[in-house]
C-alpha positions as CSV (number, residue, x, y, z in Angstrom):
1,M,-85.0,-34.6,-9.9
2,N,-86.6,-38.2,-11.2
3,K,-89.6,-38.2,-13.2
4,S,-91.8,-38.7,-10.7
5,D,-90.9,-36.1,-8.6
6,A,-91.0,-34.0,-11.1
7,S,-94.6,-35.4,-12.5
8,Y,-96.2,-34.9,-9.2
9,R,-94.8,-31.4,-8.9
10,M,-96.0,-30.3,-12.8
11,L,-99.6,-31.6,-10.7
12,L,-98.9,-29.2,-7.5
13,N,-98.3,-26.6,-9.9
14,S,-101.9,-26.0,-10.9
15,P,-103.8,-23.4,-9.2
16,R,-106.8,-25.3,-10.1
17,L,-105.5,-28.9,-8.9
18,V,-104.7,-27.1,-5.3
19,G,-108.0,-25.2,-5.1
20,D,-109.9,-28.3,-5.7
21,L,-108.3,-30.0,-3.0
22,F,-109.0,-27.1,-0.2
23,N,-112.4,-26.3,-2.0
24,G,-113.8,-29.9,-1.8
25,I,-111.7,-31.9,0.3
26,I,-110.3,-30.9,2.7
27,K,-113.1,-30.1,5.5
28,E,-112.1,-27.2,7.9
29,P,-114.0,-24.2,9.5
30,W,-111.0,-21.8,8.5
31,I,-111.8,-22.5,4.4
32,S,-114.3,-20.0,3.8
33,L,-112.0,-17.4,5.3
34,V,-109.4,-18.0,2.5
35,D,-109.9,-16.6,-1.5
36,W,-109.1,-19.7,-3.6
37,Q,-109.2,-17.6,-6.4
38,S,-106.5,-15.6,-5.4
39,L,-103.6,-18.5,-5.4
40,Q,-100.1,-18.0,-6.7
41,A,-96.9,-20.2,-6.7
42,L,-93.2,-18.9,-5.2
43,P,-90.6,-20.1,-5.8
44,T,-89.4,-23.0,-3.2
45,D,-85.1,-22.7,-3.1
46,Y,-84.8,-22.4,0.7
47,I,-81.7,-21.7,2.0
48,S,-80.7,-22.4,5.7
49,D,-78.5,-20.4,8.0
50,R,-75.2,-22.6,6.8
51,L,-76.4,-22.3,2.9
52,R,-77.1,-25.6,2.8
53,Q,-79.7,-25.5,-0.5
54,R,-82.7,-27.8,-0.3
55,Q,-85.2,-28.0,-2.4
56,G,-88.8,-28.0,-0.9
57,D,-92.3,-29.0,-2.3
58,R,-94.7,-26.2,-3.9
59,V,-95.2,-22.8,-1.8
60,W,-98.2,-21.1,-2.2
61,R,-99.6,-17.8,-1.0
62,V,-103.2,-16.7,-0.7
63,A,-105.0,-13.8,0.4
64,R,-107.5,-13.8,3.4
65,R,-110.4,-12.3,3.0
66,D,-109.8,-9.7,5.8
67,G,-106.8,-8.7,3.3
68,V,-104.0,-10.7,5.1
69,D,-101.8,-13.2,3.1
70,L,-101.7,-16.9,4.2
71,Y,-98.8,-18.8,3.1
72,L,-99.2,-22.5,2.5
73,L,-96.6,-24.8,2.4
74,L,-97.5,-27.8,0.5
75,M,-95.5,-30.9,0.9
76,L,-96.3,-34.0,-1.3
77,E,-95.2,-37.3,0.3
78,H,-95.8,-39.7,-2.4
79,Q,-94.2,-42.7,-0.7
80,S,-96.0,-45.8,0.7
81,K,-93.7,-45.7,4.2
82,N,-94.5,-43.4,7.2
83,E,-92.2,-40.7,7.9
84,R,-91.7,-41.2,11.7
85,L,-89.8,-37.4,11.6
86,M,-92.7,-35.7,9.4
87,A,-93.5,-33.1,12.1
88,L,-89.8,-32.0,12.8
89,R,-89.4,-32.0,8.9
90,M,-92.3,-29.7,8.3
91,A,-90.9,-27.1,11.3
92,T,-87.4,-27.2,9.6
93,Y,-89.1,-26.3,6.1
94,C,-91.1,-23.9,7.4
95,A,-88.2,-22.1,9.0
96,L,-86.4,-22.1,6.0
97,L,-89.6,-20.3,4.2
98,Y,-89.1,-17.8,6.5
99,E,-85.6,-17.2,6.5
100,S,-86.1,-16.9,2.6
101,L,-88.7,-14.7,2.5
102,A,-86.7,-12.7,4.5
103,Q,-84.0,-12.7,2.5
104,R,-85.6,-11.7,-0.5
105,K,-86.8,-8.5,1.4
106,A,-90.4,-10.2,1.1
107,L,-91.5,-9.2,4.9
108,P,-92.4,-5.8,5.7
109,R,-90.4,-4.6,8.9
110,S,-93.6,-3.4,10.4
111,R,-95.5,-6.2,10.1
112,R,-94.9,-10.2,12.2
113,L,-94.1,-13.1,10.3
114,P,-97.2,-14.1,7.7
115,L,-99.1,-17.6,9.3
116,V,-98.3,-20.4,7.0
117,L,-100.3,-23.6,6.9
118,P,-98.2,-27.0,6.5
119,V,-100.1,-30.0,4.7
120,V,-98.5,-32.8,3.6
121,L,-100.2,-35.0,1.1
122,Y,-99.8,-38.9,1.7
123,S,-100.5,-41.6,-0.7
124,G,-99.4,-44.3,1.0
125,A,-101.7,-47.2,1.0
126,K,-101.5,-48.0,5.0
127,P,-103.1,-45.3,6.8
128,W,-100.9,-42.5,8.2
129,A,-99.4,-43.5,11.8
130,A,-96.6,-41.0,12.4
131,A,-97.1,-37.8,14.9
132,T,-99.1,-35.0,13.3
133,S,-97.6,-32.6,15.6
134,T,-93.9,-31.5,16.9
135,T,-94.9,-32.4,20.9
136,G,-95.8,-35.8,19.4
137,L,-91.9,-36.8,18.8
138,I,-90.5,-34.7,22.1
139,D,-90.5,-36.1,25.7
140,K,-92.9,-34.9,28.0
141,A,-91.7,-31.7,29.7
142,P,-92.6,-30.9,33.3
143,P,-95.1,-27.3,33.0
144,A,-92.3,-25.2,33.7
145,L,-90.7,-26.0,30.5
146,A,-93.6,-26.9,28.4
147,P,-93.6,-23.2,26.8
148,Y,-90.2,-23.6,25.3
149,T,-90.9,-27.0,23.4
150,L,-91.1,-27.0,19.9
151,Q,-94.5,-26.4,18.6
152,L,-95.9,-27.3,15.0
153,R,-98.6,-28.8,13.4
154,Y,-99.1,-30.0,9.6
155,L,-102.8,-30.6,8.0
156,L,-102.5,-34.1,6.6
157,V,-104.4,-35.1,3.7
158,D,-104.5,-39.3,3.5
159,E,-105.5,-39.9,0.1
160,G,-105.7,-43.7,0.6
161,A,-108.2,-43.2,4.0
162,L,-110.0,-40.5,1.5
163,V,-111.0,-42.8,-1.0
164,R,-112.0,-45.8,1.4
165,A,-114.6,-43.7,2.6
166,G,-116.3,-43.0,-0.4
167,K,-117.2,-39.4,0.2
168,L,-115.1,-38.0,-2.6
169,P,-116.5,-35.0,-4.6
170,E,-117.1,-36.7,-8.1
171,H,-115.5,-34.1,-10.7
172,N,-112.8,-32.4,-8.3
173,L,-109.4,-32.9,-9.5
174,A,-107.7,-33.5,-6.5
175,A,-110.5,-36.3,-5.8
176,L,-109.8,-37.8,-9.4
177,L,-106.0,-37.8,-8.8
178,F,-106.5,-39.5,-5.2
179,R,-109.0,-42.1,-6.8
180,L,-106.4,-42.8,-9.4
181,E,-103.4,-43.7,-6.9
182,H,-106.1,-46.1,-5.4
183,N,-107.7,-47.2,-8.4
184,R,-109.5,-50.6,-8.8
185,G,-108.0,-51.8,-12.2
186,I,-107.5,-51.1,-16.0
187,E,-111.1,-50.2,-16.5
188,D,-111.2,-48.0,-13.6
189,V,-108.6,-46.3,-14.8
190,Q,-109.7,-45.9,-18.0
191,N,-113.0,-44.0,-16.2
192,L,-111.2,-41.7,-14.1
193,V,-109.1,-40.4,-17.1
194,Q,-112.0,-39.6,-19.5
195,T,-113.5,-38.0,-16.7
196,I,-110.2,-35.8,-16.2
197,W,-110.1,-35.1,-19.5
198,N,-113.8,-33.9,-19.6
199,A,-113.2,-31.7,-16.9
200,T,-109.9,-30.4,-18.5
201,H,-111.0,-29.9,-22.0
202,G,-109.8,-26.6,-23.5
203,P,-106.5,-24.7,-24.3
204,E,-106.7,-22.8,-21.0
205,H,-106.0,-26.4,-19.2
206,A,-103.7,-27.8,-21.6
207,E,-100.7,-27.6,-18.9
208,L,-102.8,-29.2,-16.7
209,R,-103.8,-32.0,-19.1
210,R,-99.7,-32.5,-19.6
211,A,-99.1,-32.9,-16.1
212,F,-101.4,-35.4,-15.9
213,V,-100.0,-37.2,-18.7
214,S,-96.8,-37.4,-17.7
215,W,-97.9,-38.3,-14.0
216,T,-100.0,-41.5,-15.3
217,R,-96.6,-42.3,-17.8
218,H,-93.9,-42.1,-15.2
219,V,-96.0,-42.8,-11.9
220,L,-99.1,-44.7,-12.5
221,L,-98.6,-47.3,-15.1
222,P,-95.0,-48.3,-14.3
223,R,-96.1,-49.3,-10.9
224,A,-99.5,-50.9,-12.3
225,L,-97.4,-52.9,-14.9
226,P,-93.8,-53.1,-13.6
227,E,-93.1,-55.6,-16.6
228,V,-94.3,-54.0,-19.6
229,M,-92.8,-51.7,-22.0
230,I,-95.5,-48.5,-22.1
231,P,-95.7,-46.7,-25.5
232,G,-94.9,-43.2,-25.5
233,V,-98.4,-41.4,-25.2
234,D,-98.7,-37.3,-25.3
235,D,-102.9,-37.2,-24.6
236,L,-105.1,-38.4,-21.5
237,L,-107.1,-40.0,-24.6
238,E,-104.4,-42.1,-26.3
239,I,-103.8,-43.2,-22.8
240,K,-107.6,-44.4,-22.5
241,D,-107.2,-45.8,-26.2
242,M,-104.4,-47.6,-25.5
243,L,-105.3,-49.3,-22.0
244,T,-108.6,-50.0,-24.0
245,E,-106.7,-51.6,-27.0
246,H,-104.1,-54.0,-24.2
247,S,-107.1,-54.5,-21.4
248,R,-107.2,-58.2,-22.4
249,S,-103.2,-59.0,-22.3
250,W,-102.7,-56.1,-19.5
251,T,-105.4,-57.0,-16.6
252,H,-103.9,-60.1,-15.3
253,Q,-100.1,-58.6,-15.4
254,W,-102.3,-55.0,-13.3
255,K,-100.6,-54.5,-9.8
256,M,-103.0,-54.4,-7.4
257,E,-101.1,-55.1,-4.3
258,G,-101.6,-51.3,-3.1
259,R,-105.8,-52.0,-3.2
260,E,-105.0,-55.2,-1.0
261,E,-102.6,-53.1,1.3
262,G,-105.4,-50.8,1.4
263,R,-108.4,-53.1,2.4
264,K,-106.0,-54.6,5.3
265,A,-104.9,-51.4,6.5
266,G,-108.4,-50.3,6.2
267,L,-109.5,-53.6,8.6
268,Q,-106.6,-53.0,10.9
269,E,-107.6,-49.4,11.0
270,G,-111.2,-50.5,11.8
271,E,-109.3,-52.9,14.7
272,A,-107.5,-49.9,16.1
273,A,-110.9,-47.1,16.3
274,L,-112.8,-50.2,18.2
275,L,-109.4,-50.9,20.5
276,Q,-109.5,-47.2,21.3
277,R,-112.8,-46.8,21.9
278,L,-112.8,-49.6,24.7
279,L,-109.7,-48.2,26.4
280,I,-111.5,-44.4,26.4
281,R,-114.8,-46.3,27.9
282,K,-112.7,-48.3,30.6
283,F,-109.7,-45.5,31.0
284,G,-110.9,-42.2,30.1
285,P,-109.2,-39.9,27.5
286,L,-106.1,-41.4,25.7
287,P,-102.9,-40.1,26.1
288,Q,-101.6,-38.8,22.6
289,P,-98.5,-41.2,22.7
290,I,-101.0,-44.2,23.3
291,Q,-102.8,-42.9,20.5
292,Q,-99.9,-43.1,18.0
293,R,-98.8,-46.2,19.3
294,L,-102.8,-47.5,18.8
295,Q,-102.3,-46.1,14.9
296,G,-98.9,-47.3,14.1
297,A,-99.7,-51.2,16.0
298,T,-99.8,-54.3,13.8
299,S,-103.0,-56.9,13.9
300,A,-101.1,-58.9,16.2
301,Q,-100.0,-56.0,18.8
302,L,-103.9,-54.7,18.6
303,E,-105.2,-58.5,18.8
304,T,-102.6,-59.2,22.4
305,W,-104.1,-55.5,23.8
306,S,-107.4,-56.2,23.3
307,L,-107.2,-59.4,25.3
308,N,-105.5,-57.7,28.0
309,I,-107.8,-54.6,28.2
310,L,-110.2,-57.6,30.1
311,D,-108.5,-58.1,33.4
312,A,-106.4,-55.0,33.5
313,T,-106.9,-51.7,35.8
314,S,-104.5,-49.5,34.2
315,L,-103.3,-48.8,30.8
316,D,-99.8,-50.1,31.6
317,E,-101.2,-53.1,32.1
318,V,-102.7,-53.1,28.5
319,F,-99.5,-52.6,26.9
320,D,-96.9,-53.5,29.2
321,R,-97.6,-57.3,29.5
């Protein structure tokens, strides 16, 4: 495992950071049904039927307020590219988790399989365009065969979209991580690092501070300053002081491609949303394949389709001209 992946894993090992993700950022009606103080990390080595070992991401067990366990399968997607088959990949990991629980005899024979909530954290600059369910990947089945289609949906957390919306809570650790990922430059990083240090002050948060230091050293700074030899630092405040000391010489080297990509992605996302509203106004509810096509479209495609809609009498005429 490289240092980048290991640094992300260290952050996701923190019950506080994971709790902040669900308590302050994810807005779902079922959030209040779960006791987030009961988070317990589980091993993440899954063994398939063919005994091929796979290394998954962090899995947590958390109690629902009705006394039943809920398993959270957290997969950190920290690449900038969309993963087209992510829904299939998550279905595979869910199946491997169930197999692992059965092999470890962690499932009482008298009970059904526990509920698993698959979550994908996406940190890329461009909006996520891949299908969030397996049904979006599979050919549409006739009604008689539809019950046999593989069905799994994962919860997507698009960090860049949340940052661009500007509605993240101020002192939430997961929100601070997202804002670091999509920072606005050295001064912004300095302020965020100070805020994280203030929020994790004390010996009980020492491991979490080390995780943020590792992630900043091995992920954030090499990405922002690829041509700079970063001095070894072991403390968040040392990182802030180092950035302050070198801010004049490093500012012009600080890579802002992610920010620019995010800006362009935000504009493109707005164009797609506007076109979708116009299509719904003219043709009614859109099939899921059309929605996915809009989400993954280029600016040129969106412009072409926007012109086509003026004379089109059907969806086919909009997209197939």
